[in-house]
BALOBA-1460 file (C-alpha; in Angstrom, 3 decimals):
// residues 340
<rec num="1" residu="m" x="-36.760" y="-29.289" z="-8.777"/>
<rec num="2" residu="t" x="-35.281" y="-25.689" z="-8.445"/>
<rec num="3" residu="m" x="-31.968" y="-25.149" z="-10.164"/>
<rec num="4" residu="t" x="-29.924" y="-22.363" z="-8.729"/>
<rec num="5" residu="a" x="-27.233" y="-20.715" z="-10.938"/>
<rec num="6" residu="q" x="-23.867" y="-20.103" z="-9.340"/>
<rec num="7" residu="k" x="-21.974" y="-16.987" z="-10.291"/>
<rec num="8" residu="t" x="-18.702" y="-17.837" z="-11.868"/>
<rec num="9" residu="r" x="-15.677" y="-15.982" z="-10.305"/>
<rec num="10" residu="p" x="-14.119" y="-13.524" z="-12.602"/>
<rec num="11" residu="a" x="-10.883" y="-14.599" z="-13.969"/>
<rec num="12" residu="g" x="-9.177" y="-11.295" z="-12.919"/>
<rec num="13" residu="l" x="-10.160" y="-12.013" z="-9.393"/>
<rec num="14" residu="v" x="-9.173" y="-15.716" z="-9.495"/>
<rec num="15" residu="a" x="-5.676" y="-14.246" z="-10.635"/>
<rec num="16" residu="i" x="-5.727" y="-11.959" z="-7.666"/>
<rec num="17" residu="d" x="-6.729" y="-15.008" z="-5.290"/>
<rec num="18" residu="r" x="-3.506" y="-16.801" z="-6.461"/>
<rec num="19" residu="e" x="-1.212" y="-13.588" z="-5.748"/>
<rec num="20" residu="m" x="-2.595" y="-13.149" z="-2.511"/>
<rec num="21" residu="a" x="-2.246" y="-16.841" z="-1.435"/>
<rec num="22" residu="r" x="1.429" y="-16.500" z="-1.742"/>
<rec num="23" residu="q" x="2.199" y="-13.184" z="-0.749"/>
<rec num="24" residu="h" x="3.345" y="-13.805" z="2.998"/>
<rec num="25" residu="a" x="5.616" y="-16.565" z="1.809"/>
<rec num="26" residu="d" x="7.133" y="-14.481" z="-0.875"/>
<rec num="27" residu="a" x="7.556" y="-11.533" z="1.592"/>
<rec num="28" residu="l" x="9.526" y="-13.553" z="4.101"/>
<rec num="29" residu="a" x="11.783" y="-14.979" z="1.312"/>
<rec num="30" residu="s" x="12.079" y="-11.436" z="-0.046"/>
<rec num="31" residu="f" x="13.322" y="-10.311" z="3.309"/>
<rec num="32" residu="r" x="15.869" y="-12.993" z="3.776"/>
<rec num="33" residu="q" x="17.160" y="-13.005" z="0.257"/>
<rec num="34" residu="n" x="18.062" y="-9.411" z="0.076"/>
<rec num="35" residu="t" x="20.252" y="-9.054" z="3.138"/>
<rec num="36" residu="d" x="23.427" y="-7.796" z="1.123"/>
<rec num="37" residu="m" x="21.597" y="-5.386" z="-1.127"/>
<rec num="38" residu="a" x="19.709" y="-4.002" z="1.667"/>
<rec num="39" residu="a" x="22.847" y="-3.379" z="3.699"/>
<rec num="40" residu="k" x="24.429" y="-1.485" z="0.644"/>
<rec num="41" residu="a" x="21.261" y="0.646" z="0.379"/>
<rec num="42" residu="a" x="21.192" y="1.294" z="4.092"/>
<rec num="43" residu="a" x="24.774" y="2.276" z="4.076"/>
<rec num="44" residu="s" x="23.924" y="4.884" z="1.368"/>
<rec num="45" residu="i" x="21.068" y="6.295" z="3.290"/>
<rec num="46" residu="r" x="23.120" y="6.602" z="6.418"/>
<rec num="47" residu="e" x="25.774" y="8.232" z="4.563"/>
<rec num="48" residu="t" x="23.410" y="10.825" z="2.752"/>
<rec num="49" residu="g" x="20.724" y="11.163" z="5.653"/>
<rec num="50" residu="r" x="18.381" y="12.210" z="2.894"/>
<rec num="51" residu="l" x="16.039" y="9.699" z="1.172"/>
<rec num="52" residu="l" x="13.640" y="10.084" z="-1.836"/>
<rec num="53" residu="l" x="11.418" y="7.514" z="-2.422"/>
<rec num="54" residu="l" x="9.970" y="7.406" z="-6.047"/>
<rec num="55" residu="g" x="7.191" y="5.072" z="-7.532"/>
<rec num="56" residu="m" x="3.881" y="5.157" z="-9.440"/>
<rec num="57" residu="g" x="0.576" y="3.881" z="-8.342"/>
<rec num="58" residu="g" x="0.816" y="1.145" z="-5.667"/>
<rec num="59" residu="s" x="4.687" y="1.574" z="-5.591"/>
<rec num="60" residu="h" x="3.998" y="5.324" z="-4.640"/>
<rec num="61" residu="a" x="1.668" y="4.124" z="-2.019"/>
<rec num="62" residu="v" x="4.487" y="1.884" z="-0.609"/>
<rec num="63" residu="g" x="6.642" y="5.004" z="-0.396"/>
<rec num="64" residu="r" x="4.056" y="6.923" z="1.434"/>
<rec num="65" residu="a" x="3.594" y="3.989" z="3.942"/>
<rec num="66" residu="v" x="7.233" y="3.664" z="4.768"/>
<rec num="67" residu="e" x="8.265" y="7.375" z="4.486"/>
<rec num="68" residu="p" x="7.398" y="7.842" z="8.491"/>
<rec num="69" residu="l" x="9.363" y="4.732" z="9.229"/>
<rec num="70" residu="y" x="12.644" y="6.292" z="7.817"/>
<rec num="71" residu="r" x="11.868" y="9.636" z="9.354"/>
<rec num="72" residu="s" x="11.574" y="8.017" z="12.674"/>
<rec num="73" residu="l" x="15.174" y="6.598" z="12.372"/>
<rec num="74" residu="g" x="16.305" y="10.307" z="11.754"/>
<rec num="75" residu="i" x="16.388" y="10.148" z="7.899"/>
<rec num="76" residu="d" x="15.080" y="13.190" z="5.967"/>
<rec num="77" residu="a" x="12.661" y="10.957" z="3.733"/>
<rec num="78" residu="l" x="10.225" y="12.183" z="1.291"/>
<rec num="79" residu="a" x="8.061" y="9.852" z="-1.145"/>
<rec num="80" residu="m" x="7.113" y="11.569" z="-4.465"/>
<rec num="81" residu="p" x="5.376" y="10.256" z="-7.493"/>
<rec num="82" residu="l" x="7.956" y="9.435" z="-10.050"/>
<rec num="83" residu="s" x="6.242" y="11.615" z="-12.709"/>
<rec num="84" residu="e" x="6.209" y="14.608" z="-10.413"/>
<rec num="85" residu="q" x="10.080" y="14.214" z="-10.089"/>
<rec num="86" residu="l" x="10.387" y="14.221" z="-13.739"/>
<rec num="87" residu="g" x="8.192" y="17.265" z="-14.098"/>
<rec num="88" residu="q" x="9.250" y="19.124" z="-11.058"/>
<rec num="89" residu="p" x="12.574" y="17.760" z="-9.933"/>
<rec num="90" residu="l" x="14.147" y="17.880" z="-6.487"/>
<rec num="91" residu="p" x="17.865" y="18.235" z="-6.283"/>
<rec num="92" residu="l" x="19.466" y="14.887" z="-5.950"/>
<rec num="93" residu="v" x="22.793" y="15.870" z="-4.794"/>
<rec num="94" residu="d" x="23.591" y="14.227" z="-1.406"/>
<rec num="95" residu="r" x="20.298" y="12.142" z="-1.483"/>
<rec num="96" residu="t" x="19.695" y="8.547" z="-1.707"/>
<rec num="97" residu="v" x="16.871" y="7.519" z="-4.024"/>
<rec num="98" residu="l" x="14.947" y="4.316" z="-4.020"/>
<rec num="99" residu="i" x="12.813" y="3.839" z="-7.012"/>
<rec num="100" residu="t" x="10.049" y="1.168" z="-6.659"/>
<rec num="101" residu="s" x="8.374" y="-0.609" z="-9.716"/>
<rec num="102" residu="q" x="6.984" y="-4.011" z="-9.401"/>
<rec num="103" residu="s" x="7.537" y="-4.519" z="-13.199"/>
<rec num="104" residu="g" x="10.704" y="-2.472" z="-13.448"/>
<rec num="105" residu="e" x="9.345" y="-1.315" z="-16.831"/>
<rec num="106" residu="s" x="7.097" y="1.542" z="-16.168"/>
<rec num="107" residu="a" x="7.524" y="4.457" z="-18.846"/>
<rec num="108" residu="e" x="8.471" y="6.786" z="-16.035"/>
<rec num="109" residu="v" x="11.127" y="4.550" z="-14.855"/>
<rec num="110" residu="v" x="12.731" y="4.186" z="-18.357"/>
<rec num="111" residu="r" x="12.496" y="7.992" z="-18.839"/>
<rec num="112" residu="w" x="14.114" y="8.713" z="-15.509"/>
<rec num="113" residu="f" x="17.203" y="6.968" z="-16.124"/>
<rec num="114" residu="a" x="17.356" y="8.389" z="-19.615"/>
<rec num="115" residu="e" x="17.254" y="11.780" z="-18.358"/>
<rec num="116" residu="t" x="19.039" y="11.678" z="-14.938"/>
<rec num="117" residu="d" x="22.884" y="11.679" z="-14.670"/>
<rec num="118" residu="e" x="23.312" y="11.718" z="-10.940"/>
<rec num="119" residu="a" x="22.587" y="8.024" z="-10.172"/>
<rec num="120" residu="d" x="25.404" y="6.868" z="-7.692"/>
<rec num="121" residu="d" x="23.184" y="6.665" z="-4.813"/>
<rec num="122" residu="t" x="20.155" y="5.168" z="-6.718"/>
<rec num="123" residu="f" x="18.540" y="1.741" z="-5.953"/>
<rec num="124" residu="g" x="15.657" y="-0.094" z="-7.260"/>
<rec num="125" residu="l" x="12.987" y="-2.185" z="-5.532"/>
<rec num="126" residu="t" x="11.369" y="-4.665" z="-8.036"/>
<rec num="127" residu="l" x="9.956" y="-8.112" z="-8.525"/>
<rec num="128" residu="e" x="11.379" y="-8.871" z="-11.865"/>
<rec num="129" residu="g" x="14.981" y="-9.484" z="-11.912"/>
<rec num="130" residu="g" x="15.156" y="-9.166" z="-15.574"/>
<rec num="131" residu="s" x="13.601" y="-5.910" z="-15.922"/>
<rec num="132" residu="f" x="15.052" y="-2.658" z="-17.238"/>
<rec num="133" residu="l" x="15.091" y="-1.404" z="-13.523"/>
<rec num="134" residu="a" x="17.096" y="-4.541" z="-12.371"/>
<rec num="135" residu="r" x="19.510" y="-4.015" z="-15.360"/>
<rec num="136" residu="t" x="20.020" y="-0.460" z="-14.881"/>
<rec num="137" residu="a" x="20.529" y="0.003" z="-11.089"/>
<rec num="138" residu="p" x="21.471" y="-2.112" z="-8.091"/>
<rec num="139" residu="c" x="18.245" y="-3.458" z="-7.120"/>
<rec num="140" residu="l" x="16.540" y="-5.406" z="-4.208"/>
<rec num="141" residu="i" x="14.610" y="-8.236" z="-6.144"/>
<rec num="142" residu="g" x="11.149" y="-9.661" z="-4.461"/>
<rec num="143" residu="a" x="10.638" y="-13.380" z="-4.491"/>
<rec num="144" residu="g" x="8.275" y="-14.892" z="-6.783"/>
<rec num="145" residu="g" x="8.542" y="-12.809" z="-9.907"/>
<rec num="146" residu="t" x="6.228" y="-10.431" z="-11.667"/>
<rec num="147" residu="e" x="2.747" y="-9.886" z="-10.230"/>
<rec num="148" residu="l" x="0.326" y="-11.134" z="-13.042"/>
<rec num="149" residu="a" x="-3.078" y="-9.851" z="-11.608"/>
<rec num="150" residu="f" x="-4.387" y="-6.287" z="-12.363"/>
<rec num="151" residu="a" x="-4.630" y="-4.723" z="-8.977"/>
<rec num="152" residu="a" x="-1.501" y="-4.711" z="-6.511"/>
<rec num="153" residu="t" x="-1.832" y="-7.378" z="-3.775"/>
<rec num="154" residu="r" x="1.386" y="-9.477" z="-3.576"/>
<rec num="155" residu="s" x="3.665" y="-6.645" z="-5.096"/>
<rec num="156" residu="l" x="2.658" y="-4.339" z="-2.069"/>
<rec num="157" residu="t" x="3.500" y="-7.118" z="0.505"/>
<rec num="158" residu="v" x="6.692" y="-8.076" z="-1.060"/>
<rec num="159" residu="s" x="7.761" y="-4.334" z="-1.595"/>
<rec num="160" residu="f" x="7.035" y="-3.752" z="2.044"/>
<rec num="161" residu="a" x="9.342" y="-6.751" z="2.959"/>
<rec num="162" residu="l" x="12.134" y="-5.186" z="0.758"/>
<rec num="163" residu="h" x="11.728" y="-2.043" z="2.962"/>
<rec num="164" residu="l" x="11.935" y="-3.960" z="5.935"/>
<rec num="165" residu="a" x="15.296" y="-5.511" z="5.015"/>
<rec num="166" residu="i" x="16.511" y="-1.979" z="4.549"/>
<rec num="167" residu="l" x="15.006" y="-0.600" z="7.828"/>
<rec num="168" residu="a" x="16.374" y="-3.612" z="9.599"/>
<rec num="169" residu="a" x="20.008" y="-2.727" z="8.085"/>
<rec num="170" residu="l" x="19.556" y="0.648" z="9.502"/>
<rec num="171" residu="g" x="18.848" y="-0.683" z="13.111"/>
<rec num="172" residu="e" x="15.151" y="-1.150" z="13.184"/>
<rec num="173" residu="d" x="13.921" y="-4.452" z="14.958"/>
<rec num="174" residu="p" x="12.265" y="-6.465" z="12.404"/>
<rec num="175" residu="g" x="10.936" y="-8.978" z="14.702"/>
<rec num="176" residu="p" x="7.367" y="-7.766" z="15.058"/>
<rec num="177" residu="a" x="6.754" y="-7.244" z="11.494"/>
<rec num="178" residu="l" x="8.240" y="-10.925" z="10.546"/>
<rec num="179" residu="a" x="6.130" y="-12.333" z="13.320"/>
<rec num="180" residu="v" x="2.976" y="-11.167" z="11.553"/>
<rec num="181" residu="l" x="4.245" y="-12.426" z="8.316"/>
<rec num="182" residu="d" x="4.672" y="-15.638" z="9.881"/>
<rec num="183" residu="a" x="1.294" y="-15.986" z="11.534"/>
<rec num="184" residu="a" x="-1.088" y="-13.632" z="9.570"/>
<rec num="185" residu="e" x="-4.328" y="-12.649" z="11.097"/>
<rec num="186" residu="t" x="-7.574" y="-12.991" z="9.455"/>
<rec num="187" residu="g" x="-10.721" y="-11.098" z="9.769"/>
<rec num="188" residu="d" x="-14.331" y="-11.665" z="9.115"/>
<rec num="189" residu="i" x="-15.230" y="-8.745" z="6.465"/>
<rec num="190" residu="s" x="-18.971" y="-9.603" z="5.967"/>
<rec num="191" residu="e" x="-20.240" y="-6.839" z="8.230"/>
<rec num="192" residu="a" x="-17.851" y="-4.335" z="6.637"/>
<rec num="193" residu="l" x="-19.029" y="-5.453" z="3.170"/>
<rec num="194" residu="a" x="-22.621" y="-5.062" z="4.094"/>
<rec num="195" residu="a" x="-21.998" y="-1.575" z="5.486"/>
<rec num="196" residu="l" x="-20.715" y="-0.508" z="1.993"/>
<rec num="197" residu="e" x="-23.686" y="-2.030" z="0.042"/>
<rec num="198" residu="k" x="-25.191" y="1.326" z="-0.749"/>
<rec num="199" residu="v" x="-22.368" y="3.751" z="-0.857"/>
<rec num="200" residu="t" x="-21.491" y="5.352" z="-4.275"/>
<rec num="201" residu="a" x="-17.920" y="6.385" z="-3.224"/>
<rec num="202" residu="i" x="-15.291" y="5.531" z="-0.762"/>
<rec num="203" residu="v" x="-12.657" y="7.654" z="0.787"/>
<rec num="204" residu="t" x="-9.851" y="6.058" z="2.853"/>
<rec num="205" residu="s" x="-7.732" y="7.801" z="5.455"/>
<rec num="206" residu="g" x="-5.240" y="7.628" z="8.166"/>
<rec num="207" residu="r" x="-2.369" y="9.350" z="9.870"/>
<rec num="208" residu="r" x="0.844" y="7.396" z="10.174"/>
<rec num="209" residu="l" x="-0.924" y="4.655" z="8.262"/>
<rec num="210" residu="q" x="-1.754" y="6.877" z="5.419"/>
<rec num="211" residu="g" x="0.111" y="4.951" z="2.822"/>
<rec num="212" residu="v" x="-1.799" y="1.966" z="3.470"/>
<rec num="213" residu="a" x="-4.987" y="3.825" z="3.107"/>
<rec num="214" residu="e" x="-3.687" y="5.167" z="-0.439"/>
<rec num="215" residu="a" x="-2.756" y="1.736" z="-1.444"/>
<rec num="216" residu="l" x="-6.355" y="0.455" z="-0.687"/>
<rec num="217" residu="a" x="-8.205" y="3.347" z="-2.402"/>
<rec num="218" residu="l" x="-6.100" y="2.563" z="-5.532"/>
<rec num="219" residu="g" x="-7.114" y="-0.926" z="-5.552"/>
<rec num="220" residu="l" x="-10.784" y="-0.204" z="-4.886"/>
<rec num="221" residu="t" x="-10.958" y="2.197" z="-7.756"/>
<rec num="222" residu="e" x="-9.113" y="-0.180" z="-10.030"/>
<rec num="223" residu="l" x="-11.309" y="-3.084" z="-9.285"/>
<rec num="224" residu="s" x="-14.799" y="-1.623" z="-8.519"/>
<rec num="225" residu="r" x="-14.498" y="1.091" z="-11.097"/>
<rec num="226" residu="l" x="-16.105" y="3.637" z="-8.687"/>
<rec num="227" residu="p" x="-14.682" y="6.872" z="-7.123"/>
<rec num="228" residu="c" x="-12.454" y="5.689" z="-4.222"/>
<rec num="229" residu="f" x="-9.682" y="8.112" z="-3.060"/>
<rec num="230" residu="s" x="-7.564" y="8.808" z="-0.087"/>
<rec num="231" residu="l" x="-7.005" y="11.733" z="2.022"/>
<rec num="232" residu="e" x="-4.524" y="12.283" z="4.822"/>
<rec num="233" residu="g" x="-6.620" y="12.649" z="8.141"/>
<rec num="234" residu="g" x="-5.716" y="16.258" z="8.591"/>
<rec num="235" residu="q" x="-6.568" y="16.975" z="4.857"/>
<rec num="236" residu="l" x="-9.835" y="15.233" z="5.363"/>
<rec num="237" residu="r" x="-10.637" y="17.352" z="8.385"/>
<rec num="238" residu="h" x="-10.110" y="20.723" z="6.465"/>
<rec num="239" residu="g" x="-13.186" y="20.942" z="4.232"/>
<rec num="240" residu="p" x="-13.652" y="17.572" z="2.282"/>
<rec num="241" residu="m" x="-15.821" y="16.434" z="5.356"/>
<rec num="242" residu="e" x="-18.597" y="18.132" z="3.286"/>
<rec num="243" residu="m" x="-19.044" y="15.317" z="1.205"/>
<rec num="244" residu="l" x="-19.854" y="12.990" z="4.074"/>
<rec num="245" residu="g" x="-23.315" y="11.414" z="4.279"/>
<rec num="246" residu="p" x="-25.124" y="8.078" z="3.961"/>
<rec num="247" residu="s" x="-23.916" y="7.549" z="0.128"/>
<rec num="248" residu="i" x="-20.221" y="7.944" z="1.171"/>
<rec num="249" residu="g" x="-18.126" y="4.917" z="2.748"/>
<rec num="250" residu="v" x="-15.150" y="5.913" z="4.937"/>
<rec num="251" residu="i" x="-12.261" y="3.387" z="5.704"/>
<rec num="252" residu="l" x="-9.975" y="4.530" z="8.388"/>
<rec num="253" residu="f" x="-6.637" y="2.865" z="9.582"/>
<rec num="254" residu="r" x="-5.710" y="3.141" z="13.261"/>
<rec num="255" residu="g" x="-2.503" y="1.871" z="14.723"/>
<rec num="256" residu="n" x="-0.864" y="1.870" z="18.142"/>
<rec num="257" residu="d" x="1.068" y="5.161" z="17.815"/>
<rec num="258" residu="h" x="1.087" y="8.689" z="18.700"/>
<rec num="259" residu="t" x="-1.558" y="9.667" z="15.897"/>
<rec num="260" residu="t" x="-4.262" y="7.194" z="17.317"/>
<rec num="261" residu="d" x="-6.308" y="9.800" z="19.097"/>
<rec num="262" residu="l" x="-6.542" y="11.954" z="15.921"/>
<rec num="263" residu="v" x="-7.882" y="8.821" z="14.014"/>
<rec num="264" residu="t" x="-10.274" y="8.147" z="16.823"/>
<rec num="265" residu="a" x="-11.693" y="11.802" z="16.836"/>
<rec num="266" residu="m" x="-11.990" y="11.426" z="12.847"/>
<rec num="267" residu="a" x="-13.967" y="8.280" z="13.407"/>
<rec num="268" residu="v" x="-16.410" y="9.999" z="15.751"/>
<rec num="269" residu="s" x="-16.822" y="12.738" z="13.303"/>
<rec num="270" residu="v" x="-17.632" y="10.470" z="10.470"/>
<rec num="271" residu="v" x="-20.151" y="8.607" z="12.398"/>
<rec num="272" residu="q" x="-21.898" y="11.857" z="13.496"/>
<rec num="273" residu="a" x="-21.960" y="12.778" z="9.669"/>
<rec num="274" residu="g" x="-23.923" y="9.703" z="8.827"/>
<rec num="275" residu="a" x="-21.462" y="8.019" z="6.692"/>
<rec num="276" residu="s" x="-20.681" y="4.387" z="6.646"/>
<rec num="277" residu="l" x="-17.384" y="3.686" z="8.734"/>
<rec num="278" residu="i" x="-15.173" y="0.962" z="8.501"/>
<rec num="279" residu="l" x="-12.195" y="1.102" z="10.993"/>
<rec num="280" residu="f" x="-9.081" y="-1.072" z="10.534"/>
<rec num="281" residu="d" x="-8.018" y="-1.043" z="14.167"/>
<rec num="282" residu="a" x="-4.479" y="-2.217" z="15.712"/>
<rec num="283" residu="s" x="-4.381" y="0.426" z="18.357"/>
<rec num="284" residu="g" x="-5.578" y="-1.679" z="21.450"/>
<rec num="285" residu="q" x="-8.159" y="1.135" z="22.303"/>
<rec num="286" residu="a" x="-11.902" y="0.771" z="22.537"/>
<rec num="287" residu="p" x="-13.802" y="0.521" z="19.468"/>
<rec num="288" residu="v" x="-15.746" y="3.552" z="18.179"/>
<rec num="289" residu="a" x="-19.391" y="3.537" z="18.586"/>
<rec num="290" residu="g" x="-21.227" y="3.280" z="15.180"/>
<rec num="291" residu="a" x="-18.349" y="1.983" z="13.332"/>
<rec num="292" residu="v" x="-17.656" y="-1.457" z="11.872"/>
<rec num="293" residu="t" x="-14.472" y="-2.465" z="13.474"/>
<rec num="294" residu="l" x="-11.845" y="-4.923" z="12.128"/>
<rec num="295" residu="s" x="-9.646" y="-5.499" z="15.054"/>
<rec num="296" residu="f" x="-5.966" y="-6.669" z="15.276"/>
<rec num="297" residu="k" x="-3.430" y="-7.103" z="17.846"/>
<rec num="298" residu="p" x="-1.983" y="-3.800" z="18.852"/>
<rec num="299" residu="a" x="0.823" y="-2.992" z="16.438"/>
<rec num="300" residu="s" x="2.547" y="-0.124" z="14.677"/>
<rec num="301" residu="g" x="4.724" y="0.491" z="11.711"/>
<rec num="302" residu="l" x="5.147" y="-2.631" z="9.297"/>
<rec num="303" residu="a" x="3.654" y="-4.975" z="11.864"/>
<rec num="304" residu="a" x="0.513" y="-2.996" z="11.613"/>
<rec num="305" residu="v" x="0.804" y="-2.914" z="7.871"/>
<rec num="306" residu="f" x="1.341" y="-6.580" z="7.262"/>
<rec num="307" residu="a" x="-1.660" y="-7.356" z="9.810"/>
<rec num="308" residu="m" x="-4.005" y="-4.969" z="8.201"/>
<rec num="309" residu="l" x="-3.099" y="-5.376" z="4.472"/>
<rec num="310" residu="p" x="-4.396" y="-8.791" z="3.611"/>
<rec num="311" residu="v" x="-7.961" y="-8.246" z="5.409"/>
<rec num="312" residu="a" x="-8.050" y="-4.830" z="3.401"/>
<rec num="313" residu="q" x="-7.275" y="-6.637" z="0.168"/>
<rec num="314" residu="s" x="-10.111" y="-9.088" z="0.907"/>
<rec num="315" residu="l" x="-12.561" y="-6.342" z="1.489"/>
<rec num="316" residu="m" x="-11.307" y="-4.768" z="-1.627"/>
<rec num="317" residu="v" x="-11.779" y="-7.778" z="-3.768"/>
<rec num="318" residu="a" x="-15.248" y="-8.660" z="-2.178"/>
<rec num="319" residu="f" x="-16.505" y="-5.058" z="-2.639"/>
<rec num="320" residu="a" x="-15.352" y="-5.116" z="-6.310"/>
<rec num="321" residu="e" x="-17.099" y="-8.408" z="-6.816"/>
<rec num="322" residu="s" x="-20.325" y="-7.057" z="-5.397"/>
<rec num="323" residu="r" x="-20.294" y="-4.154" z="-8.086"/>
<rec num="324" residu="v" x="-18.763" y="-5.326" z="-11.229"/>
<rec num="325" residu="d" x="-19.399" y="-8.617" z="-13.215"/>
<rec num="326" residu="n" x="-15.902" y="-8.790" z="-14.574"/>
<rec num="327" residu="a" x="-13.900" y="-7.278" z="-11.752"/>
<rec num="328" residu="g" x="-10.217" y="-7.595" z="-11.887"/>
<rec num="329" residu="t" x="-10.225" y="-7.331" z="-15.820"/>
<rec num="330" residu="p" x="-9.117" y="-3.654" z="-16.601"/>
<rec num="331" residu="v" x="-11.121" y="-1.750" z="-19.225"/>
<rec num="332" residu="h" x="-8.977" y="1.442" z="-19.741"/>
<rec num="333" residu="s" x="-5.610" y="0.412" z="-18.168"/>
<rec num="334" residu="t" x="-2.929" y="-2.281" z="-18.547"/>
<rec num="335" residu="k" x="-0.817" y="-4.010" z="-15.709"/>
<rec num="336" residu="i" x="2.360" y="-2.225" z="-16.781"/>
<rec num="337" residu="t" x="1.795" y="1.421" z="-17.938"/>
<rec num="338" residu="r" x="4.107" y="1.908" z="-20.754"/>
<rec num="339" residu="s" x="2.901" y="5.365" z="-21.938"/>
<rec num="340" residu="e" x="2.819" y="8.703" z="-19.900"/>
C-alpha cells in the first residue's frame, strides 16, 4: 500500500483564506454603514476641488486605483505615499486629504499628525475604529475589524468600498460596483498559474487599472518573496521592456475604458517578446493570441476592480504557495509597520 503525504497548508495562507472569504460581505456593510461620513468627506472634496490621497503599501495602491475615478468627476486628485508627503510635502491649503491605513497605527500616520497643523479637511479610512487614526481624525470605518493576515486582501476590498461611498456621495452611480460585490465572479486560475511556473520575476501593469496592478505586485512580492513589481503601461513601454523574455511573467489589467487599446497593444508586444502573459480582461474585446486570459463581464472603474481583485488574489496566493513552504508568514516584515 502506497501512502501519499499531503502538504499542510501554511498557517499564513489559511489566515488569508479567512480574510478573503468575508471580504465581499464586509465591503457591502462598509459601504452601507458609512453614508454620513462619506457625505462629509464628499462635501469637503466638492468645496476644495482638490484631493490628496495618502497611504503606505496596499493603502497607497488603493489611492492609485481610485485616483482616476475622482479625476473623472472633475476633482484634482493625486495619490502619494505618505512617506513622500512627509519628506517632500505638497501644500495642503485648500486641499482635502484622505489618509488610508487599514490598521490606523502605521509610523507614518502617527508622525504625519504630529507634524501637520492644517488638518481641517483631513479624513481617514481605516478598518480599526479604536486606532490612532480613528481617534485623531473623522474616519470612514471599514466593517469587520482589523485584517489579521499578512498580505492585504480584505483590507483592499473594504477600502475600495469606503471610496465607493464617497464617490457615490459625489454623484457617481454605485450600482454596477455593488452588483459585482453582490455576485462576485470566479475564475479558473490553473492555466495562469501554470504559465508562471518557471518565471523568476513578475511585472504587473495597467493603464486606468494601474492601482490594482500595483496592489497585486505588492502582494505577490510579500508572499512569494520573489521580485514582483509594477509599472504603469506607458512607463513599461519606455525602456523596461528590455527585461522581457521567457523568465519574466507579465500580468496586465484591461478594462472597458478609453485606455483599452493601449493595454491590448502592450499585450501583443509582451507576447512577441516571449514573456509569459496573464491578461485580466473586463474589456469585452477579443482575447490576445498567446496570452492566458481571465475574462470578466465588461466593466470599468470600481466594478472592474471588484470583479478582478478576488481572482487576482487567488492567483497571488496560489503562486506563493507553489514557491514558498511557509507562504504568508513574514520573515523581514510585520503586519503593522511601526518604524520608518
